[in-house]
C-alpha positions as CSV (number, residue, x, y, z in Angstrom):
1,M,-91.7,113.1,-110.6
2,K,-94.1,110.7,-112.3
3,V,-97.4,109.7,-110.6
4,V,-98.2,106.1,-111.1
5,T,-101.6,105.5,-112.7
6,N,-103.4,102.5,-114.1
7,Q,-102.3,103.3,-117.6
8,F,-98.7,103.9,-116.6
9,L,-98.7,100.6,-114.7
10,R,-99.9,98.8,-117.8
11,Q,-97.3,100.4,-120.0
12,A,-94.3,100.4,-117.7
13,V,-94.8,97.0,-116.0
14,I,-97.0,94.8,-118.0
15,K,-95.1,95.1,-121.3
16,S,-91.9,94.1,-119.6
17,V,-93.6,91.1,-118.0
18,L,-95.3,90.2,-121.3
19,K,-91.9,90.2,-123.0
20,E,-90.5,87.9,-120.3
21,Y,-93.4,85.5,-120.7
22,D,-93.8,85.8,-124.5
23,I,-96.1,83.0,-125.4
24,K,-95.7,83.1,-129.2
25,S,-92.8,80.9,-130.3
26,Q,-90.4,83.0,-132.2
27,E,-87.5,80.6,-132.1
28,L,-86.7,77.2,-130.8
29,S,-85.8,77.0,-127.2
30,K,-83.2,74.6,-125.9
31,D,-85.8,72.2,-124.8
32,E,-87.7,72.3,-128.1
33,M,-84.5,71.9,-130.2
34,Q,-83.9,68.6,-128.4
35,Y,-87.0,67.1,-130.0
36,G,-85.3,67.0,-133.4
37,N,-86.6,67.8,-136.9
38,E,-89.2,65.1,-137.2
39,I,-91.9,66.9,-135.1
40,I,-94.3,69.7,-135.7
41,Q,-93.4,72.7,-133.5
42,P,-96.3,74.1,-131.5
43,P,-97.2,77.7,-132.4
44,Y,-97.3,78.5,-128.7
45,D,-94.6,77.5,-126.2
46,P,-96.3,74.9,-123.9
47,F,-93.7,75.6,-121.1
48,K,-94.6,79.3,-121.0
49,L,-98.3,78.5,-121.2
50,N,-97.8,76.3,-118.2
51,N,-96.0,79.1,-116.4
52,L,-99.1,81.2,-116.7
53,R,-100.8,78.9,-114.3
54,E,-98.0,79.3,-111.8
55,V,-97.9,83.1,-111.9
56,S,-101.7,83.6,-111.6
57,G,-103.6,81.6,-109.0
58,L,-106.9,82.8,-110.3
59,H,-106.2,81.6,-113.8
60,D,-105.1,78.3,-112.4
61,I,-108.2,77.7,-110.2
62,C,-110.6,78.7,-113.0
63,I,-109.2,76.0,-115.3
64,T,-109.2,73.4,-112.5
65,T,-112.7,74.3,-111.2
66,K,-114.5,74.0,-114.6
67,C,-112.7,70.8,-115.6
68,E,-113.5,69.1,-112.2
69,D,-117.1,70.3,-112.5
70,A,-117.3,68.8,-116.0
71,M,-115.8,65.4,-115.3
72,F,-117.1,64.7,-111.8
73,A,-120.7,65.8,-112.2
74,G,-121.7,62.3,-113.2
75,K,-122.4,60.4,-116.4
76,K,-124.7,57.8,-117.9
77,I,-124.9,55.5,-120.9
78,I,-127.7,56.0,-123.3
79,S,-129.0,53.2,-125.5
80,K,-130.4,54.5,-128.7
81,T,-132.3,51.3,-129.5
82,G,-133.2,50.3,-126.0
83,S,-130.9,47.3,-126.1
84,K,-129.1,46.1,-123.0
85,I,-125.9,47.8,-122.0
86,P,-122.9,45.5,-122.4
87,P,-121.4,44.7,-118.9
88,N,-117.9,45.5,-119.9
89,L,-118.9,48.9,-121.2
90,Q,-120.8,49.6,-118.0
91,D,-117.8,48.6,-115.9
92,F,-115.5,50.9,-118.0
93,I,-117.8,53.9,-117.6
94,N,-118.3,53.3,-113.8
95,D,-114.6,53.0,-113.2
96,F,-113.5,56.0,-111.2
97,N,-110.0,55.8,-112.8
98,F,-111.6,56.9,-116.1
99,D,-112.7,60.2,-114.5
100,E,-109.4,60.6,-112.8
101,Q,-107.6,60.4,-116.1
102,A,-110.1,62.4,-118.1
103,E,-110.0,65.4,-115.8
104,P,-106.3,66.3,-116.3
105,F,-106.7,65.5,-120.0
106,L,-109.4,68.2,-120.1
107,E,-107.1,70.6,-118.1
108,D,-104.4,70.1,-120.7
109,L,-106.9,70.8,-123.5
110,E,-107.8,74.1,-121.8
111,T,-104.2,75.0,-120.9
112,F,-102.4,74.1,-124.1
113,G,-105.1,73.7,-126.8
114,F,-104.2,70.0,-127.2
115,A,-104.1,66.9,-125.1
116,G,-103.3,63.2,-125.2
117,L,-104.9,60.1,-123.6
118,E,-103.0,56.8,-123.7
119,L,-104.9,53.5,-124.4
120,I,-103.6,50.6,-122.4
121,R,-104.3,47.1,-123.6
122,D,-103.9,43.5,-122.4
123,G,-102.8,41.9,-125.6
124,K,-105.4,43.2,-128.1
125,D,-108.1,43.8,-125.5
126,F,-108.7,47.4,-124.4
127,K,-108.4,47.8,-120.6
128,E,-108.1,51.5,-119.5
129,V,-106.9,55.0,-120.3
130,N,-104.0,56.9,-118.9
131,H,-103.3,60.6,-119.1
132,I,-100.0,61.8,-120.3
133,S,-99.0,65.5,-119.7
134,S,-99.2,67.5,-122.9
135,L,-96.2,69.5,-121.7
136,Y,-93.9,66.9,-123.1
137,L,-96.0,65.6,-126.1
138,R,-95.1,66.6,-129.7
139,M,-96.9,65.5,-132.9
140,C,-94.6,64.1,-135.6
141,K,-94.8,65.4,-139.1
142,D,-96.4,62.3,-140.5
143,K,-99.2,62.8,-138.0
144,K,-99.2,59.1,-137.2
145,R,-96.8,59.3,-134.3
146,V,-96.5,61.3,-131.1
147,L,-93.1,61.8,-129.3
148,N,-93.1,62.1,-125.5
149,K,-89.7,63.3,-124.2
150,V,-88.9,63.9,-120.6
151,G,-85.2,64.7,-120.0
152,T,-83.3,62.2,-122.2
153,E,-86.0,59.6,-122.2
154,E,-87.9,59.3,-125.5
155,T,-91.1,57.3,-126.1
156,Y,-93.2,57.1,-129.2
157,F,-96.9,56.6,-129.3
158,K,-99.0,55.6,-132.3
159,V,-101.8,58.0,-133.0
160,Y,-105.1,56.1,-132.5
161,D,-106.5,55.0,-135.9
162,P,-108.6,51.8,-136.1
163,N,-107.8,51.6,-139.8
164,N,-104.0,51.6,-139.3
165,N,-102.9,48.0,-138.6
166,E,-99.2,48.8,-138.5
167,F,-97.1,48.3,-135.4
168,L,-94.8,51.0,-134.1
169,N,-91.5,50.6,-132.2
170,K,-91.8,52.8,-129.1
171,D,-88.0,53.2,-128.8
172,T,-87.0,53.9,-132.4
173,G,-90.3,55.4,-133.7
174,E,-90.2,53.2,-136.8
175,F,-93.2,51.2,-138.1
176,N,-93.0,47.4,-138.5
177,N,-89.3,47.3,-137.7
178,N,-87.9,45.0,-135.0
179,I,-91.2,44.8,-133.2
180,T,-91.4,42.7,-130.0
181,V,-93.9,42.3,-127.2
182,D,-91.7,44.6,-125.0
183,N,-91.2,47.5,-127.5
184,I,-94.6,47.7,-129.3
185,A,-95.9,51.3,-128.8
186,N,-99.2,52.0,-127.2
187,E,-101.8,54.1,-128.9
188,I,-102.8,57.7,-127.9
189,L,-106.0,59.6,-128.4
190,W,-105.0,63.0,-129.7
191,F,-107.4,65.9,-129.5
192,N,-107.0,69.6,-130.1
193,T,-109.1,72.7,-130.4
194,N,-109.6,74.5,-133.8
195,S,-107.0,77.0,-134.7
196,A,-106.0,78.8,-137.9
197,E,-102.3,78.6,-136.9
198,S,-102.1,74.8,-136.4
199,K,-104.2,71.8,-137.3
200,V,-102.7,69.6,-134.6
201,Y,-102.1,71.9,-131.6
202,G,-105.0,74.3,-131.4
203,K,-105.0,77.6,-129.5
204,P,-106.0,78.2,-125.9
205,K,-109.1,80.5,-125.6
206,Y,-107.5,82.7,-122.9
207,L,-104.6,84.1,-124.9
208,S,-106.5,87.3,-125.6
209,E,-106.2,88.0,-121.9
210,V,-102.6,87.1,-121.3
211,D,-101.8,90.6,-120.0
212,A,-104.6,90.3,-117.4
213,I,-103.3,86.9,-116.3
214,L,-99.8,88.2,-115.8
215,T,-101.0,91.4,-114.2
216,D,-102.9,89.4,-111.5
217,N,-99.5,88.6,-110.1
218,A,-97.5,91.6,-111.3
219,I,-99.5,94.3,-109.6
220,V,-99.0,92.7,-106.2
221,L,-95.2,92.5,-106.7
222,Y,-95.1,95.9,-108.2
223,Q,-97.0,97.5,-105.3
224,S,-95.1,95.8,-102.6
225,N,-91.6,96.2,-104.1
226,H,-91.8,99.5,-105.9
227,F,-93.8,101.5,-103.4
228,R,-92.0,100.3,-100.3
229,S,-88.6,100.7,-101.9
230,N,-89.1,104.1,-103.6
231,G,-91.8,105.6,-101.5
232,I,-93.5,107.7,-104.2
233,P,-95.1,110.6,-102.2
234,N,-98.6,111.9,-102.5
235,Y,-97.6,115.1,-100.7
236,I,-94.6,117.4,-100.5
237,I,-94.4,119.4,-97.2
238,T,-92.0,122.4,-97.4
239,I,-90.9,124.2,-94.2
240,S,-88.9,127.4,-94.5
241,G,-87.9,130.2,-92.0
242,N,-86.6,130.0,-88.5
243,V,-88.1,128.6,-85.3
244,K,-88.4,131.2,-82.5
245,E,-86.7,129.5,-79.6
246,S,-87.3,130.1,-76.0
247,E,-86.3,128.5,-72.7
248,D,-89.1,125.9,-73.0
249,Y,-89.3,125.5,-76.7
250,G,-86.6,125.1,-79.3
251,V,-85.8,123.3,-82.6
252,D,-85.9,119.9,-81.1
253,E,-89.4,120.5,-79.6
254,F,-90.5,121.9,-83.0
255,E,-89.3,118.8,-84.8
256,E,-91.1,116.5,-82.3
257,D,-94.3,118.5,-82.9
258,L,-93.9,118.4,-86.6
259,E,-93.3,114.7,-86.6
260,Q,-96.4,114.1,-84.4
261,E,-98.5,116.4,-86.6
262,F,-97.6,114.4,-89.8
263,K,-97.2,111.0,-88.2
264,D,-100.2,109.4,-89.9
265,V,-98.9,110.3,-93.4
266,T,-95.2,110.0,-93.0
267,N,-95.3,106.5,-91.5
268,E,-96.8,105.1,-94.7
269,P,-94.5,104.6,-97.7
270,G,-95.5,106.6,-100.7
271,T,-97.5,109.3,-99.0
272,A,-95.5,112.3,-97.9
273,L,-92.1,113.9,-98.5
274,V,-91.0,116.6,-95.9
275,L,-88.4,119.3,-97.0
276,F,-87.0,121.4,-94.3
277,M,-85.2,124.6,-95.5
278,P,-83.8,126.7,-92.6
279,S,-83.0,130.3,-93.1
280,D,-80.2,132.5,-91.6
281,D,-82.4,135.6,-91.2
282,D,-85.3,136.2,-89.0
283,S,-88.0,135.3,-91.6
284,P,-91.1,133.8,-90.1
285,L,-91.8,130.1,-90.2
286,D,-93.7,129.0,-93.3
287,I,-95.2,125.5,-93.8
288,N,-96.8,124.5,-97.1
289,V,-98.4,121.2,-98.2
290,H,-98.4,120.5,-101.9
291,K,-100.5,117.6,-103.3
292,I,-98.8,115.8,-106.1
293,G,-100.7,112.5,-106.4
294,E,-103.7,110.5,-105.3
295,E,-104.1,110.0,-101.6
296,K,-104.6,106.3,-101.6
297,K,-102.5,104.3,-104.1
298,E,-103.7,101.2,-102.4
299,G,-107.2,101.9,-103.4
300,S,-106.4,102.3,-107.0
301,F,-104.4,99.1,-107.0
302,L,-107.3,97.2,-105.4
303,E,-109.6,98.6,-108.1
304,L,-107.2,97.5,-110.8
305,S,-106.8,94.1,-109.2
306,E,-110.6,93.7,-109.1
307,S,-110.8,94.7,-112.8
308,I,-108.1,92.2,-113.7
309,A,-109.8,89.4,-111.8
310,D,-113.1,90.1,-113.6
311,R,-111.3,89.8,-117.0
312,I,-109.8,86.5,-116.0
313,R,-113.0,85.0,-114.8
314,R,-114.8,86.4,-117.9
315,I,-112.4,84.8,-120.4
316,H,-112.8,81.4,-118.6
317,R,-116.5,81.9,-118.2
318,V,-116.4,81.0,-114.5
319,P,-118.6,83.2,-112.3
320,R,-117.1,84.5,-109.1
321,E,-119.9,82.8,-107.2
322,R,-118.5,79.4,-108.2
323,L,-115.2,80.3,-106.7
324,G,-116.8,81.2,-103.4
325,D,-116.4,85.0,-104.0
326,S,-119.9,86.3,-104.1
327,E,-121.3,89.8,-104.0
328,S,-124.8,88.6,-103.9
329,S,-126.9,88.5,-100.7
330,G,-126.7,84.8,-100.4
331,I,-126.3,81.5,-102.3
332,A,-130.0,81.3,-102.9
333,S,-130.2,84.8,-104.5
334,N,-131.8,85.0,-107.9
335,R,-128.7,86.4,-109.5
336,T,-126.4,83.7,-108.1
337,E,-128.8,81.0,-109.1
338,M,-129.0,82.4,-112.7
339,L,-125.2,82.7,-113.0
340,L,-124.6,79.1,-111.8
341,K,-127.2,77.7,-114.1
342,N,-125.7,79.5,-117.1
343,Y,-122.2,78.3,-116.0
344,S,-123.5,74.7,-115.8
345,K,-125.1,74.8,-119.2
346,S,-122.5,76.8,-121.2
347,T,-119.1,76.5,-119.7
348,V,-119.3,73.1,-118.1
349,G,-121.8,71.7,-120.7
350,T,-119.5,72.5,-123.6
351,L,-116.5,70.8,-122.0
352,Q,-118.6,67.7,-121.3
353,K,-119.8,67.5,-124.9
354,R,-116.2,67.6,-126.2
355,V,-115.1,64.7,-124.1
356,A,-118.2,62.7,-124.7
357,N,-117.9,63.1,-128.5
358,L,-114.3,62.0,-128.4
359,I,-115.0,58.9,-126.3
360,N,-118.1,58.0,-128.3
361,K,-116.4,58.2,-131.7
362,T,-113.3,56.3,-130.7
363,I,-113.4,54.0,-127.6
364,I,-117.1,53.1,-127.5
365,K,-117.5,52.8,-131.2
366,Y,-114.3,50.8,-132.0
367,E,-113.2,49.2,-128.7
368,F,-116.7,48.1,-127.6
369,N,-118.0,47.7,-131.1
370,T,-121.2,49.6,-130.6
371,T,-122.8,52.7,-132.1
372,S,-126.2,52.2,-130.3
373,H,-124.7,53.2,-127.0
374,T,-123.2,56.6,-126.1
375,I,-121.9,58.3,-123.0
376,E,-123.5,61.4,-121.8
377,Y,-122.4,63.7,-118.9
378,L,-124.9,64.9,-116.4
379,P,-125.3,68.7,-115.8
380,I,-123.8,69.9,-112.6
381,N,-126.6,70.5,-110.0
382,F,-125.9,73.2,-107.4
383,E,-129.5,72.9,-106.1
384,E,-129.5,69.2,-105.2
385,E,-128.4,69.6,-101.6
386,D,-130.8,72.6,-101.0
387,N,-133.7,70.6,-102.5
388,L,-132.9,67.6,-100.3
389,I,-132.9,69.8,-97.2
390,D,-136.2,71.4,-98.2
391,R,-137.8,67.9,-98.5
392,G,-136.4,67.0,-95.1
393,I,-138.0,70.2,-93.6
394,K,-141.3,69.3,-95.0
395,L,-141.1,65.8,-93.5
396,L,-140.3,67.4,-90.2
397,Q,-143.1,69.9,-90.4
398,N,-145.7,67.3,-91.2
399,G,-144.8,64.9,-88.4
400,A,-143.2,62.2,-90.6
401,M,-139.7,62.7,-89.1
402,T,-138.7,63.3,-85.5
403,L,-136.5,66.2,-84.5
404,G,-133.6,63.9,-83.7
405,E,-133.8,62.1,-87.1
406,F,-133.8,65.4,-88.9
407,I,-130.8,66.8,-87.0
408,N,-128.7,63.6,-87.5
409,R,-129.6,63.4,-91.2
410,F,-129.0,67.0,-92.2
411,G,-126.9,68.5,-89.4
412,E,-123.6,66.7,-90.2
413,S,-122.3,69.6,-92.3
414,F,-122.9,71.9,-89.3
415,D,-121.4,69.4,-86.8
416,L,-124.8,68.8,-85.2
417,H,-125.8,65.6,-83.6
418,M,-128.6,64.4,-81.2
419,D,-128.4,61.2,-79.1
420,E,-131.4,59.0,-79.1
421,T,-131.5,59.3,-75.3
422,D,-132.2,63.0,-75.6
423,E,-135.6,63.9,-74.2
424,Y,-136.4,65.9,-77.4
425,Y,-135.2,63.3,-79.9
426,N,-138.7,61.9,-80.5
427,L,-140.5,65.2,-80.8
428,R,-142.7,65.5,-83.8
429,F,-144.2,68.7,-85.3
430,M,-147.3,69.6,-87.3
431,N,-147.6,73.1,-88.7
432,N,-144.5,74.2,-86.8
433,Q,-146.0,73.2,-83.5
434,N,-145.2,70.3,-81.2
435,L,-147.5,67.5,-82.1
436,D,-148.1,66.7,-78.4
437,T,-149.3,70.3,-77.8
438,L,-151.8,69.9,-80.7
439,V,-153.2,66.7,-79.2
440,Y,-153.0,67.3,-75.5
441,G,-153.0,71.1,-75.2
442,N,-150.4,73.4,-73.8
443,D,-150.1,71.5,-70.6
444,A,-148.9,68.3,-72.3
445,M,-147.3,65.8,-69.9
446,N,-144.9,63.0,-70.6
447,L,-146.1,59.6,-71.7
448,D,-146.0,58.0,-68.3
449,E,-148.0,60.8,-66.7
450,R,-150.6,60.7,-69.5
451,L,-151.0,57.0,-69.2
452,E,-151.5,57.1,-65.4
453,T,-154.1,60.0,-65.9
454,I,-156.0,58.0,-68.5
455,I,-156.1,54.9,-66.3
456,S,-157.2,56.9,-63.2
457,S,-160.0,58.6,-65.2
458,M,-161.3,55.3,-66.6
459,E,-161.3,53.7,-63.1
460,S,-163.3,56.6,-61.7
461,D,-165.8,56.6,-64.6
462,Y,-166.1,52.9,-64.8
463,P,-165.6,51.4,-61.3
464,P,-165.1,47.6,-61.3
465,E,-168.2,45.6,-60.5
466,P,-168.0,42.8,-57.9
467,I,-167.5,39.4,-59.4
468,E,-170.0,36.7,-58.2
469,E,-168.7,33.2,-57.7
470,E,-170.1,30.8,-60.3
471,E,-171.0,27.2,-59.5
472,D,-168.5,24.7,-60.9
473,L,-170.7,22.2,-62.7
474,L,-168.0,19.9,-63.5
475,N,-166.7,19.7,-59.9
476,P,-169.7,20.3,-57.6
477,P,-168.9,20.8,-53.9
478,I,-168.8,17.6,-51.9
479,N,-171.6,17.3,-49.3
480,A,-170.2,16.0,-46.1
481,E,-173.4,14.4,-45.0
482,E,-173.6,12.4,-48.3
483,N,-170.1,11.1,-47.7
484,D,-171.2,9.8,-44.4
């Protein structure tokens, strides 16, 4: 009997899976043969590279997360000479559709090692970009055309080159032949990583950990299917001899006791195997337990799974904290903060520079006719929300913000809200104490009570003086005798 270990799992399972998902193209598949002889075959099968994202959820989410962080962190236009930014360039950069198309473009670059971005025009004027899945893109041997084939539909694109004034027929793939407004091919920005095996396709960075990516899914299937089906035991329990029977105790009762005794181990697949060997003579009952494997296969698999996950995150340079799987004491821990800062500067920053360089050297330079303006992506800031809350707390602690204003501004993410009619809405604090308490003492009263107390105190200290009647000089009283 063979005890399954990590090394055995790697040799017996992973090699077979790697063979099934062989990434290196050894021969043309049916899909690839349909592209014809005019294209350059990619050194790594794009369809099998794409399958890797389907078999490993961790591999898939690592690519998605770092690409979304890179493209949606924000961007700005820098003027090298201080000149005014052209309005049409500002509109293009601020268009959210640009980010929506650039993000899957970057995912393709990380997944396949190459990617394409279509340029859409209105006549000769550049309007916007459109992402085309690299799964179906192939570079032609002249390196001036790209073929996009989905099913039986074929479309040719002209590789973006401002110095090439030729027109390409998108249906036939021929230059300057039967060109009309309806069949003129759009241009495509082609970008690939550096690779010694291909100058037009590149090589994904994660290929050195393909076995880890496949194992991420394989160990789960292997554990559930193999162990539950075959029940590899950890113990063999042998029972020999005869049971001494009596009126109250026989073989049936013995089997019940035995089953109850080993219930915890025999109910779990892959834990114990019981061999009962009865004897014809009167030999005494003998029970032996033989350990043949580790007691907890599940633990070793969890350990292997964690090791595999670390390898996948490491090859993508995405910390587990960014994926919401943190071993730190909290999001504000020094270790987490350091890891996220390094992730923002290295992993995300590198992807941002690649896209920015491509856009600056092509679209901005030639379509907007400027070299004094460049696009620059902003670093992803994980501390922005925390800093904003800290500023709000300082405002609250220094009496500049009421309790109700603070809760309604910062409590939304916690489903907190306070009505303006709440008696505590207008409370203000100073040095973590109620401002009313600091001014009026511990027996602070409400506003109406304080106002009445002040008025009463003033009336007792300063009683009103009687007002003497003053003679009205303009209208003196009329003397009745004089009237007579």
